[in-house]
C-alpha positions in Angstrom: 0.0 0.0 0.0 2.8 2.4 0.8 4.4 1.7 -2.6 1.2 2.5 -4.3 0.9 5.8 -2.5 4.5 6.7 -3.4 3.8 5.9 -7.1 0.8 8.1 -7.1 2.8 10.9 -5.4 5.5 10.5 -8.0 3.0 10.6 -10.9 1.3 13.7 -9.4 4.7 15.5 -9.0 5.6 14.7 -12.6 2.3 16.0 -13.9 2.5 19.2 -11.9 6.1 19.9 -13.1 5.3 19.0 -16.7 2.2 21.1 -16.9 3.8 24.1 -15.1 6.7 23.9 -17.6 4.3 24.3 -20.5 2.5 27.1 -18.8 5.8 28.8 -18.0 6.8 28.6 -21.7 3.4 30.1 -22.6 4.0 33.0 -20.2 7.5 33.5 -21.6 6.0 33.9 -25.1 3.4 36.4 -23.9 6.1 38.3 -22.0 8.2 38.6 -25.2 5.2 40.0 -27.2 4.0 42.4 -24.5 3.5 43.1 -20.9 2.1 40.4 -18.6 -1.0 41.2 -16.6 -0.5 41.4 -12.8 -2.0 37.9 -12.4 0.2 36.4 -15.1 3.3 38.0 -13.6 2.4 36.6 -10.2 2.0 33.1 -11.6 5.3 33.6 -13.5 7.1 34.4 -10.3 5.4 31.7 -8.3 6.4 29.0 -10.9 10.0 30.2 -10.8 10.0 30.0 -6.9 8.4 26.6 -7.0 11.0 25.2 -9.4 13.8 26.6 -7.1 12.2 25.0 -4.0 11.7 21.7 -5.9 15.3 21.7 -6.9 16.5 22.4 -3.4 14.3 19.7 -1.9 15.5 17.2 -4.5 19.2 18.0 -3.7 18.5 17.7 0.0 16.8 14.3 -0.5 19.6 13.0 -2.7 22.6 14.2 -0.6 21.3 14.2 3.0 18.7 11.5 3.3 
């Protein structure tokens, strides 16, 4: 049962990272054409912070756990 939950968690993380990567690319294209709205800019910043935190947590889990 624990393995099943871990697999579901891994799939969910993969889908979230994959979908946010596509949305991030979409926001990059919009930003090149013109100015982002305040909501789009906020989402753009949040995605960048989330990727940074994900990378830090991944490094911690690989090297310290």
